C-alpha positions as CSV (number, residue, x, y, z in Angstrom):
1,M,0.0,0.0,0.0
2,A,1.2,3.5,-0.8
3,K,2.5,5.7,2.0
4,L,1.8,9.4,1.9
5,P,4.2,12.0,3.2
6,D,3.8,12.9,6.9
7,D,2.8,16.4,6.1
8,T,-0.1,15.4,3.8
9,P,-3.2,17.6,4.6
10,F,-6.5,15.8,5.2
11,P,-9.2,18.5,4.7
12,F,-12.2,16.2,4.8
13,R,-13.5,15.1,8.2
14,G,-16.3,12.6,8.8
15,R,-16.8,8.9,9.4
16,V,-15.9,5.8,7.5
17,V,-18.2,2.8,7.3
18,W,-16.6,-0.4,6.1
19,L,-18.6,-3.1,4.4
20,T,-18.4,-6.6,5.9
21,A,-17.1,-9.4,3.7
22,E,-20.7,-10.7,3.5
23,Q,-21.8,-7.3,2.1
24,G,-19.1,-7.5,-0.5
25,G,-16.4,-5.5,1.4
26,R,-12.8,-6.5,2.1
27,K,-12.4,-10.2,2.7
28,T,-10.0,-9.4,5.6
29,G,-12.3,-6.9,7.2
30,P,-11.6,-3.2,7.9
31,P,-7.9,-2.1,7.5
32,R,-5.6,-3.0,10.4
33,A,-3.8,0.3,10.3
34,D,-5.1,3.9,10.6
35,D,-3.8,4.9,7.2
36,Y,-5.4,3.6,4.0
37,V,-4.9,4.6,0.4
38,A,-7.2,3.1,-2.3
39,N,-9.4,4.3,-5.1
40,A,-12.7,6.2,-4.6
41,Y,-15.3,8.1,-6.5
42,V,-18.0,10.7,-5.7
43,P,-21.5,9.7,-6.9
44,P,-23.1,10.2,-9.4
45,Q,-19.7,9.1,-10.9
46,T,-19.0,5.4,-10.8
47,A,-15.9,3.1,-10.6
48,H,-15.8,3.3,-14.4
49,S,-16.1,7.0,-14.8
50,G,-14.6,8.8,-11.8
51,L,-12.0,6.7,-9.9
52,A,-9.0,8.5,-8.3
53,S,-6.6,7.8,-5.5
54,F,-8.1,8.6,-2.0
55,A,-6.5,8.4,1.4
56,L,-8.1,7.9,4.8
57,H,-6.3,8.7,8.0
58,G,-6.9,8.6,11.8
59,F,-9.7,6.0,11.9
60,V,-9.9,3.2,14.4
61,P,-8.1,0.1,12.9
62,E,-10.4,-2.9,12.4
63,A,-13.6,-0.9,13.4
64,L,-16.5,-1.1,11.0
65,V,-17.5,2.5,11.8
66,S,-15.1,5.2,12.9
67,P,-14.3,8.9,12.7
68,A,-11.8,9.6,10.0
69,A,-10.1,12.2,7.9
70,G,-9.6,12.0,4.1
71,C,-7.9,13.6,1.1
72,W,-7.4,13.3,-2.6
73,P,-3.6,13.0,-2.8
74,I,-3.4,13.3,-6.6
75,V,-6.5,15.2,-7.9
76,D,-7.9,18.6,-6.9
77,N,-11.2,18.9,-5.0
78,S,-13.1,20.1,-8.1
79,G,-15.2,18.8,-11.0
80,L,-15.9,15.1,-10.8
81,Y,-14.0,14.9,-7.5
82,R,-15.7,17.7,-5.7
83,I,-16.3,16.9,-2.0
84,Q,-18.4,19.1,0.3
85,E,-20.2,18.7,3.6
86,G,-22.7,15.9,3.1
87,T,-20.9,14.1,0.3
88,V,-20.5,10.3,0.5
89,V,-17.3,9.1,-1.0
90,V,-17.4,5.5,-2.2
91,I,-14.1,3.7,-1.3
92,T,-13.2,0.9,-3.7
93,E,-10.7,-1.9,-4.2
94,G,-10.7,-2.2,-7.9
95,P,-14.3,-1.4,-9.0
96,R,-15.8,-3.1,-5.9
97,P,-17.1,-0.8,-3.1
98,V,-15.6,-1.7,0.3
99,G,-16.6,1.3,2.3
100,Y,-18.2,4.7,2.5
101,F,-16.8,7.9,3.8
102,H,-19.5,10.3,5.0
103,V,-18.1,13.9,4.9
104,E,-19.2,16.1,7.8
105,E,-16.7,18.9,7.5
106,V,-14.3,20.4,4.8
107,H,-11.3,22.4,6.0
């Protein structure tokens, strides 16, 4: 898994909800570390039309629901990737959704 620089800003605050394996989520369950970089998209985009690298930080490892912070490490927060308060970001592994990041604040 990619490692971000220690000074990476995480402007999005909210909570992450991981899907269980039975719901189609990660077979190994929620991540075991509090940093996670994967792909994500903002609906109405899909895994085929709007994927970009997304990072989550500061969540409780192995918890199905936890407060978290997020960022787009590669793309700007605009256009297809625009996140604002109330946005739900779909976290994926490949095209498969494995979690949802519910944005409560943008700094």
